[in-house]
MARKOLPA-577389 format. One record per residue: x, y, z of N, C-alpha, C in turn; residue in three letters. Coordinates in nm, 2 decimals. Atoms other than C-alpha are relative to their C-alpha. Last residue first. Example, Ala and Ser with C-alpha at 12.3 -4.5 7.8 and 13.67 -1.06 7.14 Angstrom:
<recs>
> n.xx, n.yy, n.zz, ca.xx, ca.yy, ca.zz, c.xx, c.yy, c.zz, r
> -0.09, -0.11, 0.00, 1.37, -0.11, 0.71, -0.08, 0.11, 0.08, SER
> 0.09, -0.12, 0.00, 1.23, -0.45, 0.78, 0.09, 0.12, 0.00, ALA
</recs>
This chain:
<recs>
> n.xx, n.yy, n.zz, ca.xx, ca.yy, ca.zz, c.xx, c.yy, c.zz, r
> 0.04, -0.01, 0.09, 15.52, 15.88, 1.50, -0.03, 0.14, -0.02, UNK
> 0.12, -0.07, -0.08, 15.84, 15.77, 1.64, -0.12, 0.08, -0.12, UNK
> 0.04, -0.06, 0.05, 16.02, 15.46, 1.54, -0.17, 0.13, 0.05, UNK
> -0.05, -0.08, -0.04, 16.15, 15.25, 1.79, -0.06, 0.13, -0.14, UNK
> -0.17, 0.05, -0.01, 16.08, 14.91, 1.67, 0.07, 0.16, -0.04, UNK
> -0.05, -0.11, -0.02, 15.71, 14.89, 1.74, 0.10, 0.00, 0.02, UNK
> -0.12, -0.06, -0.09, 15.57, 14.59, 1.64, 0.02, 0.14, -0.01, UNK
> 0.07, -0.08, -0.05, 15.21, 14.51, 1.44, 0.13, 0.10, 0.13, UNK
> 0.00, 0.02, -0.12, 15.43, 14.34, 1.17, -0.07, 0.11, 0.09, UNK
> 0.06, -0.16, -0.13, 15.32, 14.29, 0.84, 0.04, -0.03, 0.14, UNK
> 0.08, -0.02, -0.15, 15.48, 14.07, 0.57, -0.03, 0.12, 0.04, UNK
> 0.05, -0.12, -0.04, 15.68, 13.98, 0.28, -0.07, -0.03, 0.09, UNK
> 0.13, -0.06, -0.10, 15.85, 13.65, 0.23, 0.02, 0.12, -0.04, UNK
> 0.02, -0.11, 0.06, 16.07, 13.49, -0.13, -0.13, 0.06, 0.08, UNK
> -0.14, -0.01, 0.10, 16.16, 13.15, 0.06, -0.15, 0.15, -0.06, UNK
> 0.09, -0.07, 0.12, 15.99, 13.15, 0.43, 0.13, 0.01, -0.12, UNK
> -0.06, -0.06, 0.09, 16.25, 12.92, 0.67, -0.09, 0.05, -0.14, UNK
> 0.07, -0.01, 0.08, 16.15, 12.76, 1.01, 0.08, 0.10, -0.09, UNK
> -0.08, -0.06, 0.08, 16.33, 12.63, 1.33, -0.07, 0.04, -0.13, UNK
> -0.08, -0.07, -0.09, 16.05, 12.60, 1.58, 0.12, 0.07, -0.11, UNK
> 0.00, -0.13, 0.06, 15.76, 12.52, 1.35, 0.12, 0.11, 0.10, UNK
> 0.02, -0.04, -0.08, 15.73, 12.18, 1.54, -0.01, 0.18, 0.02, UNK
> 0.14, 0.02, -0.05, 15.73, 11.96, 1.28, -0.05, 0.09, 0.06, UNK
> 0.06, 0.13, -0.07, 16.09, 12.11, 1.17, -0.18, 0.00, 0.01, UNK
> 0.01, 0.02, -0.09, 16.05, 12.36, 0.86, 0.01, -0.10, 0.09, UNK
> -0.01, 0.09, -0.05, 16.04, 12.47, 0.51, 0.03, 0.02, 0.16, UNK
> -0.06, 0.04, -0.13, 15.88, 12.68, 0.32, 0.03, -0.10, 0.02, UNK
> -0.06, 0.07, -0.06, 15.78, 12.84, -0.03, 0.08, -0.01, 0.13, UNK
> 0.01, 0.12, 0.13, 15.62, 13.10, -0.18, 0.10, -0.08, 0.00, UNK
> -0.10, 0.02, 0.11, 15.58, 13.38, 0.08, -0.03, -0.10, -0.08, UNK
> 0.09, 0.06, 0.14, 15.36, 13.56, 0.34, 0.14, -0.05, -0.08, UNK
> -0.13, 0.03, 0.12, 15.46, 13.65, 0.70, -0.08, -0.09, -0.13, UNK
> 0.09, 0.06, 0.11, 15.19, 13.81, 0.95, 0.09, -0.01, -0.09, UNK
> -0.09, -0.10, 0.13, 15.36, 13.92, 1.28, -0.06, -0.16, -0.12, UNK
> 0.10, 0.02, 0.11, 15.14, 13.79, 1.54, 0.06, 0.07, -0.12, UNK
> 0.00, -0.12, 0.01, 15.44, 13.79, 1.79, -0.11, 0.06, -0.05, UNK
> 0.02, -0.03, -0.11, 15.46, 13.44, 1.81, -0.04, 0.15, 0.04, UNK
> -0.10, -0.05, -0.10, 15.45, 13.46, 1.46, -0.05, -0.01, 0.09, UNK
> 0.02, -0.07, -0.10, 15.16, 13.38, 1.20, 0.11, -0.05, 0.11, UNK
> -0.10, 0.05, -0.08, 15.34, 13.23, 0.83, -0.07, 0.09, 0.14, UNK
> 0.02, -0.12, -0.10, 15.09, 13.28, 0.51, 0.02, -0.09, 0.15, UNK
> 0.08, 0.01, -0.15, 15.17, 13.05, 0.25, -0.01, 0.10, 0.10, UNK
> 0.04, -0.12, -0.05, 15.19, 13.04, -0.15, 0.02, -0.05, 0.19, UNK
> 0.09, -0.07, 0.07, 15.32, 12.66, -0.28, -0.01, 0.13, 0.06, UNK
> -0.07, -0.14, 0.09, 15.67, 12.54, -0.27, -0.13, 0.08, -0.03, UNK
> 0.09, -0.01, 0.09, 15.60, 12.32, 0.05, 0.04, 0.12, -0.10, UNK
> -0.06, -0.06, 0.10, 15.80, 12.12, 0.31, -0.11, 0.08, -0.07, UNK
> 0.06, -0.02, 0.08, 15.79, 12.00, 0.67, 0.03, 0.10, -0.11, UNK
> 0.03, -0.14, 0.04, 16.06, 11.84, 0.82, -0.10, -0.01, -0.11, UNK
> 0.17, -0.06, -0.10, 16.13, 11.53, 1.04, -0.02, 0.12, -0.05, UNK
> -0.04, -0.16, -0.05, 16.42, 11.47, 0.84, -0.08, 0.04, 0.05, UNK
> -0.14, 0.02, 0.03, 16.31, 11.06, 0.73, 0.12, 0.13, 0.10, UNK
> -0.06, 0.04, -0.13, 16.00, 11.15, 0.86, 0.14, -0.01, 0.00, UNK
> -0.09, 0.14, -0.01, 15.91, 11.34, 0.58, 0.06, -0.02, 0.07, UNK
> -0.06, 0.03, -0.14, 15.60, 11.62, 0.57, 0.10, -0.17, -0.04, UNK
> -0.02, 0.14, 0.00, 15.46, 11.73, 0.23, 0.09, -0.03, 0.16, UNK
> -0.17, -0.01, -0.14, 15.25, 12.07, 0.27, 0.04, -0.18, -0.02, UNK
> -0.07, 0.13, -0.01, 14.97, 12.16, 0.01, 0.16, 0.01, 0.08, UNK
> 0.07, 0.12, 0.09, 14.74, 12.45, 0.00, 0.04, -0.11, -0.02, UNK
> -0.07, 0.04, 0.12, 14.93, 12.68, 0.29, -0.12, -0.10, -0.08, UNK
> 0.09, 0.03, 0.09, 14.87, 12.82, 0.64, 0.03, -0.03, -0.16, UNK
> -0.04, 0.00, 0.09, 15.15, 12.81, 0.91, -0.16, -0.04, -0.08, UNK
> 0.10, 0.03, 0.08, 15.07, 12.89, 1.27, 0.06, -0.01, -0.17, UNK
> -0.03, -0.05, 0.15, 15.31, 12.93, 1.55, -0.10, -0.07, -0.06, UNK
> 0.07, -0.12, 0.07, 15.15, 12.89, 1.87, 0.00, 0.08, -0.11, UNK
> -0.05, -0.11, -0.05, 15.39, 12.67, 2.11, -0.08, 0.10, -0.02, UNK
> 0.03, -0.06, -0.11, 15.20, 12.37, 2.04, 0.06, 0.14, 0.05, UNK
> -0.06, 0.03, -0.12, 15.23, 12.43, 1.67, -0.04, 0.03, 0.13, UNK
> 0.00, -0.05, -0.18, 14.98, 12.44, 1.48, 0.08, -0.05, 0.05, UNK
> -0.09, 0.11, -0.13, 14.98, 12.30, 1.09, 0.01, 0.11, 0.13, UNK
> -0.04, -0.11, -0.15, 14.69, 12.45, 0.89, 0.08, -0.07, 0.05, UNK
> -0.10, 0.11, -0.13, 14.65, 12.27, 0.51, 0.04, 0.13, 0.08, UNK
> 0.04, -0.05, -0.13, 14.32, 12.42, 0.33, 0.07, -0.04, 0.12, UNK
> 0.13, -0.07, -0.03, 14.35, 12.16, 0.05, -0.01, 0.05, 0.12, UNK
> 0.07, -0.08, 0.14, 14.61, 11.90, 0.00, -0.07, 0.06, 0.08, UNK
> 0.11, -0.06, -0.06, 14.87, 11.71, 0.25, -0.07, 0.11, -0.12, UNK
> 0.05, -0.12, 0.08, 15.14, 11.47, 0.14, -0.10, 0.03, 0.00, UNK
> 0.14, -0.02, 0.03, 15.28, 11.23, 0.39, 0.00, 0.15, -0.08, UNK
> 0.05, -0.16, 0.04, 15.60, 11.07, 0.37, -0.14, 0.00, 0.01, UNK
> 0.05, -0.09, -0.13, 15.68, 10.74, 0.62, -0.02, 0.12, -0.10, UNK
> -0.07, -0.08, -0.08, 15.89, 10.61, 0.30, -0.04, 0.07, 0.15, UNK
> -0.13, 0.02, 0.00, 15.73, 10.29, 0.25, 0.11, 0.09, 0.05, UNK
> -0.03, 0.06, -0.11, 15.39, 10.35, 0.39, 0.16, -0.04, -0.02, UNK
> -0.09, 0.13, 0.06, 15.34, 10.63, 0.18, 0.06, -0.07, 0.07, UNK
> -0.15, 0.04, -0.11, 15.07, 10.87, 0.33, 0.06, -0.12, -0.09, UNK
> -0.08, 0.11, 0.04, 14.87, 11.09, 0.09, 0.06, -0.07, 0.11, UNK
> -0.12, 0.05, 0.00, 14.62, 11.33, 0.23, 0.04, -0.15, -0.06, UNK
> -0.04, 0.11, 0.02, 14.31, 11.50, 0.22, 0.17, 0.04, 0.00, UNK
> 0.13, 0.05, 0.04, 14.11, 11.85, 0.33, 0.02, -0.18, -0.04, UNK
> 0.02, -0.02, 0.16, 14.35, 11.93, 0.59, -0.10, -0.06, -0.08, UNK
> 0.17, 0.02, 0.07, 14.41, 11.96, 0.94, 0.05, 0.01, -0.14, UNK
> 0.01, -0.04, 0.12, 14.79, 11.93, 1.12, -0.12, -0.01, -0.09, UNK
> 0.13, 0.06, 0.07, 14.85, 11.96, 1.50, -0.03, 0.07, -0.16, UNK
> 0.09, -0.15, 0.09, 15.20, 12.05, 1.64, -0.12, -0.17, -0.06, UNK
> -0.04, -0.07, 0.01, 15.42, 11.88, 1.94, -0.04, 0.10, -0.11, UNK
> 0.08, -0.04, 0.11, 15.30, 11.61, 2.12, 0.08, 0.15, -0.04, UNK
> 0.05, -0.09, -0.02, 15.55, 11.46, 2.33, -0.02, 0.06, -0.13, UNK
> 0.10, 0.04, -0.01, 15.72, 11.14, 2.25, -0.12, 0.07, 0.06, UNK
> 0.04, 0.01, -0.18, 16.06, 11.23, 2.37, -0.13, -0.08, -0.04, UNK
> -0.07, 0.14, -0.01, 16.18, 11.23, 1.96, -0.05, -0.07, 0.14, UNK
> -0.17, 0.01, 0.01, 15.91, 11.45, 1.92, 0.07, -0.12, 0.01, UNK
> -0.09, 0.01, -0.14, 15.57, 11.38, 1.83, 0.09, 0.02, -0.03, UNK
> -0.13, 0.03, 0.02, 15.29, 11.50, 1.55, 0.07, 0.01, 0.11, UNK
> -0.08, 0.02, -0.09, 14.91, 11.45, 1.54, 0.14, 0.00, -0.02, UNK
> -0.13, 0.07, -0.02, 14.74, 11.48, 1.19, 0.10, 0.05, 0.14, UNK
> -0.05, -0.04, -0.11, 14.40, 11.54, 1.16, 0.11, -0.12, 0.02, UNK
> -0.13, 0.10, -0.08, 14.25, 11.50, 0.81, 0.01, 0.10, 0.09, UNK
> -0.01, -0.05, -0.15, 13.89, 11.63, 0.80, 0.12, -0.07, 0.00, UNK
> 0.07, -0.05, -0.12, 13.80, 11.43, 0.46, 0.05, 0.03, 0.13, UNK
> 0.12, -0.08, 0.05, 13.98, 11.20, 0.24, -0.09, 0.03, 0.11, UNK
> 0.09, -0.03, -0.08, 14.29, 11.00, 0.35, -0.08, 0.11, -0.07, UNK
> 0.05, -0.09, 0.07, 14.48, 10.78, 0.04, -0.09, 0.07, 0.14, UNK
> 0.09, -0.02, -0.09, 14.70, 10.55, 0.19, -0.06, 0.14, -0.05, UNK
> 0.04, -0.12, -0.06, 15.01, 10.48, -0.07, -0.14, 0.00, 0.04, UNK
> -0.06, -0.09, -0.18, 15.25, 10.20, -0.09, -0.10, 0.09, 0.05, UNK
> -0.05, -0.14, 0.02, 15.06, 10.07, -0.46, 0.05, 0.03, 0.17, UNK
> -0.12, -0.01, 0.08, 14.97, 9.72, -0.54, 0.03, 0.15, 0.03, UNK
> -0.09, 0.14, -0.03, 14.70, 9.63, -0.26, 0.15, 0.08, -0.04, UNK
> -0.04, 0.14, 0.08, 14.53, 9.94, -0.29, 0.10, -0.06, 0.01, UNK
> -0.13, 0.07, 0.00, 14.41, 10.19, -0.01, -0.03, -0.14, -0.14, UNK
> 0.04, 0.09, 0.15, 14.12, 10.41, 0.04, 0.13, -0.04, 0.01, UNK
> -0.13, 0.03, 0.03, 14.07, 10.62, 0.41, -0.05, -0.08, -0.19, UNK
> 0.06, 0.15, 0.11, 13.72, 10.77, 0.48, 0.15, 0.01, -0.07, UNK
> 0.13, 0.03, 0.03, 13.67, 11.06, 0.76, -0.01, -0.15, -0.08, UNK
> 0.07, -0.06, 0.15, 14.04, 11.13, 0.83, -0.15, -0.10, 0.04, UNK
> 0.18, 0.00, 0.04, 14.24, 11.06, 1.15, -0.05, 0.08, -0.12, UNK
> 0.04, -0.09, 0.07, 14.66, 11.08, 1.13, -0.12, -0.08, 0.00, UNK
> 0.13, 0.09, 0.01, 14.87, 10.98, 1.40, -0.06, 0.08, -0.07, UNK
> 0.12, -0.08, 0.08, 15.23, 11.07, 1.38, -0.07, -0.10, 0.06, UNK
> -0.06, -0.12, 0.07, 15.60, 11.01, 1.52, -0.13, 0.07, -0.05, UNK
> 0.11, -0.06, 0.11, 15.53, 10.71, 1.78, 0.06, 0.11, -0.07, UNK
> 0.03, -0.07, -0.05, 15.87, 10.52, 1.87, -0.13, 0.06, -0.05, UNK
> 0.12, 0.00, -0.10, 15.88, 10.17, 1.78, -0.01, 0.13, 0.11, UNK
> -0.08, 0.08, -0.11, 16.21, 10.23, 1.60, -0.08, -0.02, 0.08, UNK
> -0.10, 0.00, 0.06, 15.99, 10.50, 1.36, 0.06, -0.06, 0.11, UNK
> -0.12, 0.06, -0.09, 15.62, 10.49, 1.40, 0.13, 0.00, -0.03, UNK
> -0.14, -0.02, 0.03, 15.31, 10.65, 1.22, 0.15, -0.03, 0.07, UNK
> -0.10, -0.04, -0.09, 14.95, 10.57, 1.33, 0.17, -0.04, -0.08, UNK
> -0.09, 0.02, 0.06, 14.67, 10.61, 1.06, 0.14, 0.01, 0.11, UNK
> -0.09, -0.06, -0.08, 14.34, 10.62, 1.21, 0.08, -0.06, -0.08, UNK
> -0.16, 0.02, -0.01, 14.06, 10.60, 1.00, 0.07, 0.02, 0.07, UNK
> -0.04, -0.04, -0.15, 13.66, 10.72, 1.08, 0.13, -0.05, -0.01, UNK
> 0.08, -0.10, -0.07, 13.54, 10.50, 0.75, 0.06, 0.05, 0.15, UNK
> 0.03, -0.05, -0.14, 13.75, 10.25, 0.61, -0.07, 0.11, -0.02, UNK
> 0.04, -0.12, -0.01, 13.83, 10.11, 0.19, -0.05, 0.02, 0.16, UNK
> 0.08, -0.01, -0.18, 14.03, 9.85, 0.15, -0.04, 0.13, -0.03, UNK
> 0.00, 0.12, -0.07, 14.11, 9.69, -0.25, -0.03, 0.01, 0.13, UNK
> -0.16, -0.02, -0.09, 14.08, 10.05, -0.39, -0.06, -0.17, 0.07, UNK
> 0.09, 0.05, -0.14, 13.80, 10.04, -0.73, 0.11, -0.06, 0.09, UNK
> 0.07, -0.08, -0.02, 13.89, 10.21, -1.02, -0.02, 0.00, 0.13, UNK
> -0.05, -0.10, -0.04, 14.22, 10.04, -1.08, -0.12, 0.13, 0.02, UNK
> -0.12, 0.00, -0.14, 14.10, 9.74, -1.03, 0.09, 0.13, -0.03, UNK
> 0.07, -0.03, -0.12, 13.81, 9.81, -1.27, 0.13, -0.01, 0.12, UNK
> 0.08, 0.15, -0.07, 14.06, 9.84, -1.55, -0.06, 0.05, 0.11, UNK
> -0.07, 0.07, -0.07, 14.15, 10.17, -1.69, -0.06, -0.11, 0.01, UNK
> -0.04, -0.05, -0.15, 13.98, 10.49, -1.80, 0.07, -0.10, 0.05, UNK
> -0.07, -0.09, -0.02, 14.00, 10.37, -2.15, 0.01, 0.07, 0.08, UNK
> -0.13, 0.09, -0.01, 13.91, 10.01, -2.13, 0.05, 0.18, -0.03, UNK
> 0.01, 0.04, -0.11, 13.53, 10.14, -1.96, 0.21, -0.04, -0.02, UNK
> 0.03, -0.08, -0.08, 13.49, 10.36, -2.29, 0.06, -0.06, 0.14, UNK
> -0.13, -0.08, -0.01, 13.59, 10.10, -2.48, 0.02, 0.09, 0.09, UNK
> -0.13, 0.08, 0.00, 13.39, 9.86, -2.35, 0.08, 0.07, -0.03, UNK
> 0.08, -0.02, -0.16, 13.02, 10.12, -2.34, 0.17, -0.06, 0.03, UNK
> -0.08, -0.08, -0.08, 13.12, 10.15, -2.70, 0.02, 0.06, 0.12, UNK
> -0.13, -0.01, 0.03, 13.11, 9.78, -2.79, 0.04, 0.17, 0.03, UNK
> -0.10, 0.08, -0.07, 12.81, 9.76, -2.60, 0.15, 0.00, -0.02, UNK
> -0.05, -0.09, -0.10, 12.65, 10.03, -2.80, 0.06, -0.09, 0.10, UNK
> -0.10, -0.12, -0.01, 12.72, 9.86, -3.10, 0.02, 0.16, 0.12, UNK
> -0.15, 0.03, 0.00, 12.56, 9.57, -2.97, 0.13, 0.10, -0.07, UNK
> -0.01, 0.08, -0.11, 12.24, 9.71, -2.90, 0.14, -0.06, 0.04, UNK
> -0.02, -0.16, -0.07, 12.25, 9.93, -3.22, 0.03, -0.07, 0.15, UNK
> -0.16, -0.06, 0.07, 12.31, 9.59, -3.42, 0.03, 0.11, 0.10, UNK
> -0.10, 0.06, -0.07, 12.04, 9.42, -3.21, 0.12, 0.03, -0.02, UNK
> -0.01, -0.06, -0.13, 11.77, 9.70, -3.30, 0.13, -0.09, 0.10, UNK
> -0.03, -0.15, -0.02, 11.84, 9.69, -3.65, 0.04, 0.00, 0.15, UNK
> -0.09, 0.01, 0.03, 11.81, 9.29, -3.68, 0.08, 0.15, 0.05, UNK
> -0.05, 0.04, -0.10, 11.47, 9.33, -3.48, 0.15, -0.03, -0.05, UNK
> 0.04, -0.11, -0.11, 11.34, 9.61, -3.72, 0.11, -0.08, 0.11, UNK
> -0.08, -0.10, 0.04, 11.48, 9.40, -4.05, 0.02, 0.08, 0.11, UNK
> -0.13, 0.02, -0.03, 11.29, 9.10, -3.89, 0.13, 0.11, -0.05, UNK
> -0.01, 0.08, -0.12, 10.97, 9.24, -3.86, 0.11, -0.02, 0.05, UNK
> -0.07, -0.13, -0.04, 11.00, 9.46, -4.19, -0.01, -0.02, 0.20, UNK
> 0.12, -0.08, 0.01, 11.00, 9.13, -4.38, 0.05, 0.13, 0.11, UNK
> 0.01, 0.04, -0.12, 11.33, 9.02, -4.52, -0.15, 0.10, 0.03, UNK
> 0.00, -0.13, -0.07, 11.36, 8.99, -4.90, -0.08, -0.06, 0.13, UNK
</recs>
């Protein structure tokens, strides 16, 4: 027969070992530590996007996270992006909570409280927005609120435009205008 002290020690050891096995199973379910932790992390980050040695966009954020095995940089916190036209002139500014920048395709997806303001005064508000450098277009399938130069407020579901918002298209539109169209009161 085993003494009570030995039984207690074996029971304690078994509990510790079973707890360790459960913990490693939890870590295994979540993925490897390689997936959990980035290879690069920086604060007050700037990402410069260019095409043929020409400045296209400059993105700033509070924090940037990058994994070596992915072509994506994740920008977190107060994302600000300045867009430039083919002549190097500033044309618009984007604000968002976060964004993903794909370094292979020069595309960016912005998330959360997205606002893009053109230098001419046009304003688009939405929850997600995708910018494609190849086509120099911004698009979303989300609900949008678009304010024109005449202070018309247009709503819709889906939007596409160039980055300076001059050639835009709203899908499923509805809206409000303060303009007088010659209707007598």
